[in-house]
Structures are given as structure tokens and as C-alpha cells.
C-alpha positions, 0 to 999 in steps of 0.5 A: 490838683491846682498846678497854678498853686504850687508856687516856688515861694510856697515850696520854700516856705514849707521846705524851710518849715520841715528843715527848722521845725517851726512855723515861727523860726521860719517867719522870723527868718524871712521877716514876715508874720507866722500867719504868712508862713502858715498860709503858704503851706496850707495853700500848698496843701490845698493845691496838691490835695493832700496834708504835708504836715502833721501839726501839734502844739509841740511838734511839727512832723511830715506826713508820708505824702509830705517826706516824699514831696519834700524830697522832690521839692528840695531838688527843684529849689536847688535846680532853681537856684542853680538856673538863677545863678547860671543866668545872673552870671552870664554877664561875668559877674557873680551876685546872690548871698552866701551864708557862712558860719565860722567859729568865733575867735577865727572869724573875727581875727582872719575870716572877716578880712577874707570875706572882705577881700571876696566882696571887694572883688566880687561887689555883688556878692552878699555875705551872711556871717554867723559867728558861733562856736556852737556846732550848728545844723547847716541845713536847718540854719540854711548855711551854705558852708561852715568853717570847723575846728576840731574832729567832725561828726556830721557825715552827711555833709561835704567836707573839705580838709584845710589842715591842721592848726598848731597850738603853743602854750604862752603866757604874758610877760607879766604872768611869767614876771610874776610866777616864774617860767616853767622849765619842765612839764612837771613844773606846770602843776604850779601855775594857773591855766586859761581853759576852753569850757566848751573844748572836750577834755579841757581838764588835762593837757596832752603834750607831745615831747621832743621824742614823739611820746605824750605826757598828760598834765592836769590843766587846772585854774580859776578861769574857764572861757567859752570864747577864743577871744576871751582867752586871748584877753586873759592872756594879755592881762596875765591871768595864766597859761593857755594852749592857743592857736598860733593864728589866735595870738601870732601878733601877740608873740611878735609883739612880745606881749606873750612868750611861748613856754616849753617850745619842744613840748607841743599840744596836739594840734587841731583839724580844720576843715570846711563843711559844705552843704551837699550840692551847693557848690554847683552854684558858682558864688558858693563854689567860689567863695569855698575855693578862695577861703580854702586857699586863705585858710591854708595860709593862716599862721601855724597852719600845717598840711597833714 
């Protein structure tokens, strides 16, 4: 075995190919040609004297040797990241990149400003913010921390619960002037709704009565959107009633652009959490950002502690 050929650069490329399942995806991620990534892996295999990956035209899989080496390589790369972070931070400042994923509307409305404040305090921190409502694989996409709304299903990630995000039924003054104000849950059947197509159960609205019992209302309408900012704009334009997170429309409520409907009947709140790739909080810059974001998110309009 040629130990000099087992370099960190080649190990990183190999680890990312395993996590992404694609040479071309890693090449795009690193801003190099696919041949460069392929050469890194081939040179690593040559140095080790074993085949790490089975390559076909359809997929890339690990050999038994590759599986063992990948587990060890990930540990080594994490330790190198931690050591590098410690050395860079010896002077007191935090440096390096933190990759953050966040649901789009929350990111635009609030999280961007939270991250700007962090960078103002730590100017050497580089933030790579990805805004998407899709549930991404954090390891595959090389994300350190994700801000998630809704129930969590990824049990392999470290979870930090922030609280419950309250929602309210609202409509614009224009809509209410044109169609009237619902006085009871039964009145809602005569109204148009703005629905989120990427939310499970969007065709039914579950409301909690003042006595704590629940009522289900058919939630119909001619407009379905998959982005919270589109729902916000539809509300402003009087396209219907929506069950909106308070952090999404708090300024519209304050300005009187939209008004609450049936305030005694509340939609179920939605969990807000941070998902962190295991081990990443051992890196100071990631730990600092997680702590700072968690504190800021807890102060969001409509956020209540469990």
C-alpha cells in the first residue's frame, strides 16, 4: 500500500461520492470536472490496493472494503474538521463555512436576518443557505443543520425542538368585504381557501374548539400553492381564507391587511425543530450557529414552547 497516496483530498472526494451516489454531482458541488473526481477515487483505490466502489452505468455501490474504509474515512475527516476549526479559532474568532437548509418562506421572512446578525458578529463565518420545502438528506447534500417545520421522520439526525408554531385563520379585508365574514365553522363551507399542496391532509382543516374538542372542515378552493410566500401573496390579493403561521403574516395583521377569522377556533400548531448532522456540533462554528439560531427562532411570532 502506498500511504502517500491516501490524501485528505481523495478521501473527501470518495466520501462525497458515496454520500451523493454520483461522480457528476460531486464534481458540480466542488466546481471541478467529473474526470477529476473519478481520478481522485481511482488514485485512492490504487494507493490502498483495493476496489472501493462498484461502478455501473446505473449506480455506484460500495464494496465490502469500501464500506469499511468509508466508515473510518468519515471519522478521520470529522476529526480533521474539528482540529482545523480549533486551530483557526485559537485567536478567538470563528471561521469557516456552515451549511444551513430551511423551509423557504421562513428563511426569507426571518432566518436570513438571523444569519446576517451572526455574520455581523463573526465576519469570518461563511453561510451557505439553501431554501427549499423539500425534505432533503442532510448528509447527502452536505448540510450541517436544517430548520424543519412539521413532524420529523429522520431519526438518524440530532434533533433540537424549538417549539410549536401557531397558525390562525385569516383573510384580507378585500375578501371579507366581498364574501362576508364566517361566524361559525359551518360557514366556512361557503368560502374559498388557499391551500398548501405540499402539506399532508391539505383537503381537510382541523380546528380546535374553545372547549378543546376538534372539528374537521372540508378545505376546498381553486388555488393550491407549494410555497408559503405564494400563499401570503394570495392572501394579500384576496384570493381566499388560509390557515397561516403567525410568523408568516404578523406584519399583515399589524397593518390590518388581513384579519383573523373565528379566533376562538384554532388550527393545530406545527412543530418547529432543528436537525443537525451527528457530530457537527463538536465544531465550534456549527455549535455557535445552532445555539444562536435556536434562540432567535424561539422568539418568532406565534412560537410557543411545548
